[in-house]
C-alpha positions as CSV (number, residue, x, y, z in Angstrom):
1,X,138.3,109.7,137.3
2,X,135.1,109.0,135.2
3,X,135.2,109.8,131.5
4,X,133.5,112.8,130.1
5,X,130.7,112.1,127.9
6,X,131.3,113.0,124.2
7,X,127.9,113.3,122.0
8,X,129.9,113.4,118.8
9,X,131.1,110.4,119.5
10,X,130.2,107.5,117.4
11,X,129.5,105.1,120.3
12,X,128.9,101.3,119.7
13,X,128.0,99.5,123.0
14,X,125.5,100.3,124.6
15,X,125.6,103.8,127.3
16,X,124.4,102.1,130.5
17,X,122.1,104.9,131.5
18,X,118.5,105.4,129.7
19,X,119.1,109.5,129.8
20,X,122.8,108.6,128.2
21,X,121.3,106.3,125.7
22,X,118.2,109.3,125.1
23,X,121.1,112.1,124.6
24,X,123.5,109.2,121.7
25,X,120.0,108.6,119.9
26,X,119.2,112.2,119.9
27,X,122.6,112.9,118.1
28,X,122.5,110.4,115.5
29,X,119.3,110.8,114.3
30,X,118.6,114.2,115.1
31,X,115.5,116.5,116.8
32,X,113.1,115.5,113.5
33,X,109.6,116.0,114.9
34,X,108.6,112.6,113.0
35,X,110.8,110.6,115.7
36,X,109.2,110.0,118.7
37,X,111.0,108.6,122.1
38,X,108.4,107.5,124.9
39,X,109.8,106.9,127.7
40,X,108.5,103.9,130.1
41,X,108.9,102.8,133.8
42,X,108.4,98.7,133.8
43,X,108.1,98.1,137.7
44,X,112.0,99.2,138.8
45,X,113.1,99.4,135.5
46,X,113.1,102.6,133.2
47,X,112.9,101.6,129.6
48,X,112.2,104.1,126.5
49,X,110.6,103.6,123.5
50,X,112.0,105.2,119.8
51,X,110.2,104.8,116.7
52,X,109.2,107.3,113.8
53,X,105.6,108.2,113.9
54,X,104.1,107.4,109.9
55,X,106.6,104.5,109.4
56,X,105.9,102.3,112.6
57,X,102.7,101.4,114.8
58,X,103.8,100.5,117.9
59,X,100.9,101.0,120.1
60,X,100.0,97.5,120.7
61,X,103.3,97.2,121.8
62,X,103.0,100.2,124.5
63,X,99.8,98.7,125.1
64,X,101.0,95.3,126.2
65,X,103.9,96.5,128.4
66,X,101.8,98.8,130.2
67,X,99.5,95.0,130.8
68,X,102.2,92.8,132.4
69,X,102.3,94.3,135.7
70,X,102.6,90.6,137.2
71,X,104.9,90.6,135.1
72,X,107.2,93.7,136.5
73,X,106.4,92.4,140.5
74,X,108.1,89.2,139.4
75,X,111.2,89.9,137.8
76,X,111.7,93.4,140.4
77,X,115.3,93.3,141.8
78,X,116.5,90.9,138.5
79,X,119.4,91.4,135.8
80,X,118.2,94.1,133.7
81,X,119.3,91.4,130.5
82,X,117.1,88.6,132.3
83,X,114.3,91.1,132.4
84,X,114.1,91.8,128.9
85,X,114.6,87.9,127.9
86,X,111.3,87.9,130.0
87,X,109.7,90.6,128.1
88,X,110.7,89.6,125.0
89,X,109.0,85.5,125.6
90,X,106.0,86.2,127.7
91,X,104.6,90.2,126.6
92,X,105.8,91.3,123.0
93,X,103.4,88.7,120.8
94,X,104.0,90.8,117.9
95,X,105.6,89.7,114.9
96,X,109.4,89.3,114.0
97,X,111.5,90.7,117.5
98,X,114.9,90.1,117.4
99,X,117.9,91.9,119.8
100,X,120.1,94.5,119.0
101,X,124.0,95.0,121.1
102,X,125.2,98.2,119.6
103,X,123.2,101.7,118.8
104,X,124.2,101.9,115.0
105,X,121.6,98.2,114.5
106,X,119.5,100.3,116.9
107,X,119.6,103.4,114.3
108,X,119.5,100.4,110.9
109,X,116.1,98.9,113.0
110,X,114.7,102.4,113.4
111,X,115.4,103.5,110.2
112,X,113.4,100.8,108.9
113,X,110.1,101.5,110.3
114,X,110.2,98.9,113.4
115,X,110.5,99.5,117.8
116,X,113.4,99.8,119.5
117,X,112.5,98.7,123.9
118,X,116.1,99.7,125.3
119,X,115.8,99.0,129.4
120,X,118.3,100.7,131.2
121,X,121.9,98.7,132.2
122,X,120.4,96.2,129.3
123,X,123.3,95.1,127.3
124,X,121.2,94.5,124.2
125,X,117.9,96.6,123.7
126,X,114.8,94.9,121.5
127,X,113.6,95.2,118.0
128,X,109.6,94.7,117.4
129,X,108.4,94.5,113.8
130,X,105.9,97.8,114.4
131,X,106.4,98.1,110.5
132,X,103.2,100.1,109.1
133,X,103.6,101.6,105.6
134,X,101.3,102.9,104.0
135,X,101.1,100.8,100.7
136,X,99.3,101.3,97.5
137,X,97.2,97.7,97.0
138,X,97.3,95.1,94.6
139,X,95.8,95.8,91.2
140,X,96.7,94.7,87.6
141,X,100.1,94.6,86.1
142,X,100.0,98.1,83.8
143,X,102.9,97.4,81.5
144,X,102.1,93.6,81.0
145,X,99.1,93.3,80.5
146,X,97.2,90.4,79.4
147,X,93.2,89.0,78.2
148,X,93.7,86.0,80.1
149,X,95.4,85.8,82.9
150,X,96.1,86.6,86.6
151,X,95.5,90.4,87.0
152,X,97.8,90.6,89.8
153,X,100.9,92.8,89.7
154,X,103.5,94.2,92.3
155,X,103.2,96.9,94.7
156,X,106.2,99.1,96.2
157,X,106.0,97.2,99.5
158,X,109.2,94.4,99.3
159,X,107.0,92.5,101.7
160,X,104.3,92.0,99.6
161,X,105.6,91.1,96.4
162,X,107.6,87.9,98.1
163,X,104.5,87.1,99.7
164,X,103.0,87.1,96.1
165,X,105.6,85.2,95.1
166,X,105.2,82.1,97.8
167,X,101.6,81.8,97.1
168,X,102.7,80.7,93.8
169,X,105.6,78.5,94.1
170,X,104.7,77.0,98.0
171,X,107.7,74.7,98.0
172,X,109.9,74.3,100.7
173,X,113.4,74.9,98.4
174,X,112.5,78.6,97.8
175,X,115.0,80.4,99.4
176,X,115.2,84.6,99.8
177,X,118.5,86.5,100.8
178,X,118.4,90.2,101.7
179,X,120.7,92.9,101.9
180,X,120.6,96.1,102.5
181,X,121.6,98.9,99.5
182,X,122.3,102.0,99.1
183,X,124.6,104.0,101.5
184,X,122.5,107.2,101.9
185,X,119.0,105.5,101.6
186,X,120.1,101.4,102.9
187,X,117.7,100.0,100.6
188,X,115.9,96.0,101.7
189,X,116.5,94.1,98.8
190,X,116.3,90.4,98.7
191,X,117.4,87.5,96.1
192,X,114.8,85.1,95.8
193,X,115.8,81.2,93.9
194,X,115.0,77.8,94.5
195,X,118.1,75.9,95.8
196,X,117.5,73.1,93.9
197,X,117.1,74.4,90.3
198,X,119.3,77.1,90.5
199,X,122.4,77.3,88.9
200,X,124.9,78.2,91.5
201,X,127.9,79.5,89.2
202,X,125.0,82.3,87.9
203,X,123.9,83.1,91.3
204,X,127.4,83.2,92.6
205,X,128.5,85.7,90.2
206,X,125.3,87.6,91.3
207,X,126.4,87.7,95.1
208,X,130.1,88.9,93.9
209,X,128.3,91.8,91.2
210,X,125.6,92.9,94.2
211,X,129.0,93.0,96.6
212,X,131.4,95.0,94.2
213,X,128.7,97.3,94.0
214,X,129.3,100.5,95.5
215,X,125.9,102.8,95.6
216,X,125.0,106.0,97.0
217,X,121.5,105.1,96.4
218,X,119.0,102.6,95.5
219,X,115.9,104.3,94.8
220,X,114.7,101.8,92.0
221,X,115.4,98.2,90.6
222,X,117.0,99.8,87.6
223,X,120.2,101.5,89.9
224,X,120.8,97.6,90.8
225,X,119.9,96.5,87.1
226,X,123.1,98.9,85.5
227,X,125.6,97.6,87.9
228,X,125.2,93.9,87.1
229,X,124.4,94.0,83.5
230,X,127.2,92.7,81.4
231,X,127.8,94.5,78.9
232,X,127.0,98.5,80.1
233,X,127.1,99.7,76.3
234,X,125.5,97.7,73.9
235,X,121.6,98.3,73.0
236,X,120.2,95.1,74.4
237,X,118.8,94.3,78.1
238,X,120.8,91.7,79.8
239,X,118.5,91.7,82.9
240,X,114.8,91.3,82.2
241,X,112.5,93.2,84.0
242,X,108.8,92.1,85.6
243,X,105.7,94.1,87.3
244,X,103.7,90.3,87.5
245,X,104.1,87.7,90.2
246,X,103.3,84.6,87.5
247,X,106.8,85.8,85.4
248,X,108.5,85.4,89.0
249,X,107.4,82.7,89.8
250,X,107.6,80.9,85.9
251,X,111.2,82.1,86.0
252,X,112.1,80.4,89.5
253,X,111.0,77.4,88.6
254,X,113.0,77.8,85.7
255,X,115.9,78.1,87.6
256,X,116.2,82.0,87.2
257,X,117.6,84.5,89.9
258,X,114.8,86.8,91.2
259,X,115.8,90.3,92.4
260,X,113.0,92.6,94.7
261,X,114.1,96.0,95.7
262,X,111.6,97.9,98.0
263,X,109.7,100.9,96.8
264,X,109.2,99.8,93.4
265,X,107.7,97.1,91.4
266,X,109.3,96.1,88.9
267,X,111.4,92.9,89.7
268,X,115.1,92.1,88.0
269,X,115.2,88.5,86.6
270,X,118.7,87.0,85.6
271,X,120.3,85.3,83.7
272,X,118.4,86.5,80.7
273,X,118.0,85.1,77.1
274,X,116.6,87.1,74.1
275,X,113.8,84.8,73.3
276,X,112.5,85.5,76.7
277,X,111.9,89.5,76.2
278,X,109.6,88.2,73.2
279,X,107.6,85.6,75.5
280,X,104.6,87.2,77.2
281,X,102.8,85.0,80.2
282,X,99.5,84.6,78.1
283,X,101.4,82.1,75.8
284,X,100.9,80.2,78.3
285,X,97.1,81.0,78.8
286,X,95.9,80.1,75.9
287,X,96.0,77.1,73.4
288,X,99.6,76.0,72.0
289,X,98.8,76.3,68.4
290,X,97.1,80.5,69.1
291,X,99.9,80.9,71.4
292,X,102.7,80.0,69.2
293,X,100.6,82.0,66.3
294,X,101.4,84.8,68.1
295,X,104.9,84.3,69.4
296,X,105.5,84.2,65.9
297,X,104.3,87.1,64.6
298,X,106.2,89.0,67.5
299,X,109.0,88.1,65.4
300,X,108.0,89.2,62.5
301,X,106.9,92.9,64.2
302,X,110.6,92.5,65.6
303,X,111.9,92.6,62.4
304,X,109.1,95.4,60.8
305,X,109.9,97.8,63.6
306,X,113.3,97.7,62.9
307,X,113.6,97.1,59.5
308,X,111.1,99.1,57.2
309,X,112.2,102.5,57.5
310,X,115.6,101.2,56.5
311,X,114.6,99.1,53.6
312,X,112.3,101.7,52.1
313,X,115.1,104.1,52.6
314,X,117.2,101.6,50.4
315,X,115.1,101.0,47.6
316,X,113.7,104.0,46.8
317,X,117.2,105.6,46.6
318,X,119.5,102.8,45.1
319,X,117.7,100.2,44.2
320,X,114.3,101.1,42.0
321,X,114.6,98.0,40.0
322,X,113.5,96.0,42.5
323,X,110.5,98.3,42.8
324,X,107.3,97.0,40.4
325,X,106.5,99.4,38.1
326,X,103.1,100.3,38.9
327,X,103.9,100.9,42.1
328,X,107.6,102.6,40.8
329,X,105.4,105.4,39.2
330,X,102.7,105.4,41.9
331,X,105.8,106.2,44.6
332,X,107.3,108.6,42.3
333,X,103.9,110.3,41.9
334,X,103.8,110.8,45.5
335,X,107.5,112.0,45.8
336,X,107.1,115.0,43.0
337,X,107.9,117.9,45.4
338,X,109.1,116.8,48.3
339,X,111.8,118.6,49.2
340,X,113.7,116.4,51.3
341,X,115.9,112.7,50.4
342,X,113.8,110.0,51.7
343,X,116.4,109.7,54.3
344,X,115.6,112.6,55.9
345,X,111.8,112.8,55.2
346,X,111.6,109.1,57.0
347,X,114.3,110.4,60.2
348,X,111.8,113.9,60.4
349,X,109.0,111.5,60.6
350,X,110.1,109.0,63.0
351,X,111.2,112.3,65.3
352,X,108.4,113.5,65.3
353,X,106.7,110.3,66.4
354,X,109.3,109.7,69.1
355,X,108.3,112.9,70.3
356,X,104.3,112.6,70.1
357,X,104.9,109.4,71.9
358,X,106.5,110.7,75.3
359,X,104.2,114.1,75.3
360,X,101.2,111.0,75.4
361,X,103.8,109.4,78.2
362,X,103.9,113.0,80.2
363,X,100.7,113.8,79.9
364,X,98.1,113.1,82.0
365,X,96.3,109.7,81.2
366,X,93.1,111.8,80.8
367,X,94.5,113.7,77.7
368,X,97.6,112.4,77.0
369,X,95.9,109.2,75.0
370,X,93.5,111.4,73.1
371,X,96.6,114.5,72.0
372,X,99.0,111.4,71.3
373,X,96.7,109.8,68.5
374,X,94.8,113.2,66.9
375,X,98.3,114.6,67.0
376,X,99.4,112.0,65.0
377,X,96.8,112.2,62.5
378,X,96.5,115.7,62.0
379,X,100.6,116.6,62.0
380,X,100.4,113.2,59.4
381,X,97.6,114.4,57.1
382,X,98.9,117.5,57.5
383,X,102.7,117.0,56.5
384,X,101.7,115.3,53.5
385,X,99.1,118.2,52.5
386,X,101.6,120.4,53.0
387,X,104.1,118.6,50.6
388,X,107.0,118.0,52.9
389,X,106.5,113.9,52.8
390,X,105.4,111.4,50.9
391,X,101.6,109.4,52.1
392,X,103.7,106.3,51.7
393,X,106.0,107.5,54.4
394,X,103.6,108.2,56.7
395,X,102.4,104.4,55.8
396,X,106.0,103.2,55.9
397,X,106.2,104.9,60.1
398,X,103.3,104.0,61.0
399,X,103.7,100.5,60.4
400,X,107.5,100.2,62.1
401,X,105.4,102.2,65.3
402,X,102.1,99.7,65.5
403,X,104.8,97.3,65.6
404,X,107.4,98.5,67.9
405,X,104.1,98.5,70.6
406,X,103.5,94.8,69.7
407,X,106.4,93.4,71.0
408,X,105.7,92.3,75.2
409,X,108.7,93.4,76.9
410,X,109.1,98.0,76.5
411,X,113.5,97.8,77.0
412,X,113.7,95.2,74.0
413,X,111.6,98.0,72.3
414,X,113.5,101.1,73.4
415,X,116.9,98.8,71.8
416,X,114.7,98.6,68.2
417,X,114.2,102.8,68.4
418,X,117.6,102.9,68.8
419,X,119.0,100.7,65.8
420,X,115.8,101.3,63.8
421,X,117.8,105.7,63.6
422,X,121.3,103.7,62.8
423,X,120.0,100.9,60.1
424,X,118.6,104.1,58.6
425,X,121.3,105.8,57.9
426,X,123.8,102.9,56.9
427,X,120.7,102.1,54.5
428,X,120.8,106.0,52.6
429,X,124.5,105.1,52.4
430,X,125.0,102.2,51.2
431,X,121.5,100.3,50.3
432,X,120.5,96.9,51.4
433,X,124.5,95.6,50.7
434,X,125.4,97.7,53.5
435,X,122.2,96.7,55.8
436,X,123.3,93.6,55.3
437,X,126.6,93.7,56.8
438,X,124.6,94.9,59.8
439,X,122.0,92.9,60.1
440,X,126.1,90.3,60.2
441,X,127.6,92.4,62.5
442,X,124.2,93.1,64.4
443,X,123.8,88.9,64.5
444,X,127.9,88.8,65.6
445,X,127.2,90.8,68.4
446,X,124.1,88.8,69.9
447,X,126.2,85.7,70.0
448,X,129.0,87.6,71.9
449,X,126.7,88.7,74.8
450,X,126.3,86.9,77.8
451,X,123.7,87.4,81.4
452,X,125.8,86.1,84.3
453,X,127.7,83.4,81.9
454,X,124.7,82.0,79.8
455,X,124.7,82.9,76.8
456,X,122.1,85.4,75.1
457,X,121.7,83.7,72.2
458,X,120.6,80.0,73.9
459,X,119.2,78.1,73.2
460,X,119.6,79.4,69.6
461,X,123.6,79.4,69.6
462,X,124.2,77.1,70.7
463,X,121.7,75.5,69.1
464,X,120.1,73.3,72.3
465,X,117.5,70.9,70.6
466,X,115.7,70.2,74.6
467,X,114.7,74.2,74.5
468,X,113.3,74.3,70.8
469,X,109.4,73.4,73.1
470,X,108.7,76.8,73.8
471,X,111.1,79.2,71.5
472,X,109.8,80.3,68.2
473,X,107.0,77.7,69.3
474,X,105.7,76.7,72.0
475,X,104.0,72.9,72.3
476,X,101.3,72.2,74.1
477,X,102.4,70.4,77.4
478,X,101.6,67.0,76.6
479,X,104.4,66.9,73.1
480,X,106.6,68.9,75.9
481,X,106.6,66.1,77.6
482,X,106.8,62.9,74.9
483,X,109.5,64.5,72.3
484,X,111.3,66.5,75.0
485,X,110.7,65.0,78.7
486,X,109.6,66.6,81.9
487,X,110.3,70.0,81.4
């Protein structure tokens, strides 16, 4: 008795007939109008081509199959499997060609943008790389711009991004491991590293975390970042992200690991250290003395962005004796008639500036920058004229905002913005004493952080002499080799 076919049954092996194959695929993929089923006659063989219109471009494949008529006469009456192998070796001269042995694999290949060629009664089908996704051209990196250096930035295409890195690191030790993540999206994720330089302990830990990540969808690299970061509730990021291929190539040469996600131009880099967030790719494209000066300026900006409002609140509320007499008289004159204490005054101005910042980001580019600048000037001046805030507070908030913009890593700037409000509240409650205690706790917290097992405060804690060539200062290449060995 022949087995009755149930279209709802999830079959694994390939069906023996063309009609049954098409019925199975329509049961899995539905009758969506963008899924194209083409029936072909290859000599005595009945075949089918399945692809998604807009994601695949199978025209060259179909033309090649129609063109090779002498081969069909040669394999006429032969086993379908042998005929399929001859097609693979002699006719299909496109890029990637692989074999798929189950309907589940065929479904995954079609949804990835490949074209599947099925021949009736064959035990396997062919997956042909005909991916033709529309993608953005390689452009300048917008979030990490430089004055001098490469202008290329990553795009949303995974293969384009891996090629941009390989062009800079033409080394046979460069390895790429690809996997699918997200039960619903089946997003391609590539792990890239240098086999002779990577810390194998960190690599194994990353593999473990990726395997343990149970995600329904992966639409951007942050989905993965949240699953592999070390301290979930720490304000400081333990995963670095960049959209610059030169930064990624440099990290790989240092023994780090890059995680590339299809559909986003932002690449994750682990392990991440705190000093890494104060470094810019332009540091290595300028003279070492100028790069060292600019890097020290970034550390100063970090302290200004973090401490300026809270320090102002502390000294005006609790420690007026620390202020020079002439300045104190000026501040008292400015604050005369101000209805709010210093903390509430600073809080209102900081929140107002955060609102203007977000509005400038969300508005169209043509008017966003103008609105944010004009809004800041108008609101600041109007608030001073109305007697709601003092002019000194406007200066403090402006210095804080400008110092925050000087940080090269956007996510560290977010951390500073969150901690700033906490320190403002502590300064309003306990003065400079409370600020010192809070900074000690913050330093201890940083020393407890790790990124894939690597101390977050390296190379300060623990102190490593050989790594000081590129932490606070950026020494010249000659000095690095002379005093610290080959970098």
